[in-house]
N, C-alpha and C positions, 0 to 999 in steps of 0.2 A: 783298449776295450771299445767295442763297437757301440755307438750311441743307440739308445732304444728308439724305435720308430713307432709313432702313434698311428692307429688306424684312422683312415679318412672315411667319415660317415656323413651322410647328407641328412638334413632335417626330415626328409620323407621316409628314411629308413629307421628313425628312432622308435617307431612303434613296434618294430620287430625285435628290438634289443630287449632281453629279459631284465627284469627289475633287479636281479641279483648282481648284475655287472656294475662294478664300482671302479671305473677307470675313466680318465679324461678323454675327450674326443676332439678331433680337428674337423671343423665343418668345411665343406666345399661349397663354392658358390655356383657350381654348375647346375644344381637342381633348383628349380623355381619353387618358392614357398607358396603353397596354396592358402587362400584366405581362411580355410578351416583350421590350419595349423598355427595361425597367429593368435596370440593371447593379448587382447586389448587391455590396457591398464590406464587408469586416470587417477590423478591425485585429488581431484575435486569430487564432491558428492554428486549423486544423480539429481537431475532437475526435479524439484518437487512441484506438485500441482497446486495452483493457487485457488482451486475450487474444492479440493478435498485435503484435509490435513493428514500428515503421516501417522499421527498417533491414533486416529480413528475415534469412534464414539464409545470408548470404554468407560468413560466417566461422564455423567450427565452434567451439562453446563447450566449455570444459572442464566436467567434472562439478561440481567445486567442492564447497563445504560451506556449510551455512546459517550465518548470522551468530550468534555466541555472545557475549553481553555479558559478557566477562571483566573489563572495567574498571568494572563497576557501572552500566552504562547501562540506563535504563528506557524507551528510545525505542520508540514504536509499541505500547505496552502499555495505553494509555488511550484513551478515546473523545474525539475532537477535534471533528469536524464535526457528528455526529448526536447523538441522545439515547440510543440503545441500540446495542450492538455484540455481535459474536460473536468470542470469543478462544480460541485454541488453548491447551490446558493440559497436554498430556502430554509431547511432545518435538517437535523440529523435523523437518521432512520436506519432500519435493518433491511438489508438487501439480500435476497437469497442467491445461492450459487447459480441457479437456473437463469435468473434475470441477468446476472453478470455475464454469463456465457452467451446469452442472446445479444447483449450489447456489444461484446467483443466480436461476435460473428457478424454483426451489422457493419462494423468498421472494416473487417476483412473483405466482405463482399463489395463494399464501395471502393476499396483501394486494391482490388484484384488487378494484378499485372504491374503494379507500381513497386518501386524499391523503397521500402520503409521498414521500420521496426516499431513494434507495439510494446509498451511497458504498462504493467498493471501495478497500481499503488495500494491496492487493497487485497485482502485475502479472506476467503470464506472459511474461518476457523472456529466459528461458534455453532454449536449444535442446537437445533430447535426441536423440541419434543411436544407432542400433542396427543391427546386422548380422543376417543371416538365421540361422535355426536350423541346427545341425549344420554350421557352417562352420569351416574351419581357422583357426588363430591367425594374426594379422598382417593385412596388406593394409588398413590403416586402421581407423578406428573405426566405419565404417559410414555409412549415408545418414541424412538427416534423418527423424525419426519424428514428434515433436510438440513443442509449446511447454509449458514448465512454469515454476512459480514456487517459489522457495526461501522457505518460511515458517518463521521462527524460532519458538522456544518462547515462549509467552505473547504472541504477536503478534495484533493485531486484524486480522480478515479482512474483515468487512462492518460497516457502520454504517447506521443508519436514523434519519431525523428526520421528524417530521410529527405530525399530530393523530391519534394512535393510542393505544389502550389498551395498557397494559403486557402484559397476558396475551395479547393478540393478537400482539404482537411476539415474545413468548417462544415462542409456538407456531410462528411463522414461522422463528425462529432455530433451533428444535429440528429442524424439517424440513430446513433447510439443513445443520445439523451431521450429520444422519443420512446425507446424500448425500456428504459429504466424508470422506476418510480421517482417522482420528485422533479424539481426544476434544476437545470444545469446551465452553465455558461462556458463559453469558449475563451481560453486564456493562452497567452504566448509566453515564451521564455523571457524573463526580465520584468514581467508585470509585478506590481507591488504585492506584498503578502496581505493577508486578511486576518483580522482579529475579531472573531465572532462573525458579524455581518458588515463590519466597517473596514474599508481598504486603508492600509497604512501608507498613504501617498505623501507627496511633498507637503510639508506644513503640518502634518499630523504625526505626533510623537507617541511613544508608548506611555510616557508619563501622563500626558493629557488623556489618553484612553483609560488609564487606571484611576483617574480622579473621579470622585462621586459627582453625580449630576447636580445634586443639591448641596449647598454649603451646610456643614454641620454646625450645631449651636456653639461648640467650642471655637470653631474658626470665626464665626460671626463676633463672638465676644473678644477674641484676640484682635480682630480688625478694628473694633471700636476703641480698644485700649491704645493701640498703636496710633490711631488717628488723633486722639486727644493730646493736648499739650502736657508736658511734665508738671506734676504738682496739682493738676486739676482733674476733677472727676469727669467722666464722659457725659455728654449731654443726654438728658432723659428723653425717651421717645414720647411724643404726644399721645395721649389716650383720649378716647371718645368720652364726652360728658355723659 
């Protein structure tokens, strides 16, 4: 029995084959595949914008408050991906997406022609709503105005990595800090983390930071009892006549 021979078709001629044909094909490599015939595929999701969230403003957000590390957290205060960073150092605030875009554009203009990579550590995912001027109270919180990001105190905003001189990066971060509201400082990879406004450097531990500034009455009483000898009462404190 003579073996069945399969027709040789090129990718360029697949458009002319009717959809009712249900048989395998052997592709030839003689025809060059045009870019329009290539179907791109990626296992990763599309890059999302850090200035506009994907969900949109379908639900009105509450004003909220910036994150306060009351439990001794130092998250987001050190440089992770890059070599240099820009960190807020005065107090937390809400920064609009327009201001963040202007700050990033200032860095790109200063480092034009250089080989670097810019990382953003914040995202404008909070909607801000406002009503018109001279409007009466009530009738809702208003319509959508702009997107904003809640930036906590001592949080890294931008990071930069690449073959750059430190003074050039300092100048770029200075220009970005001047465009953004608040006070900022230049940090490098390896700098100590910050808890609140205090840098956790050598000699400063988290336990010392969590201790109260003033001794509580129970601690004072326990210190007096431990200082006194066994079997004797603690010395009475002198009082004014």
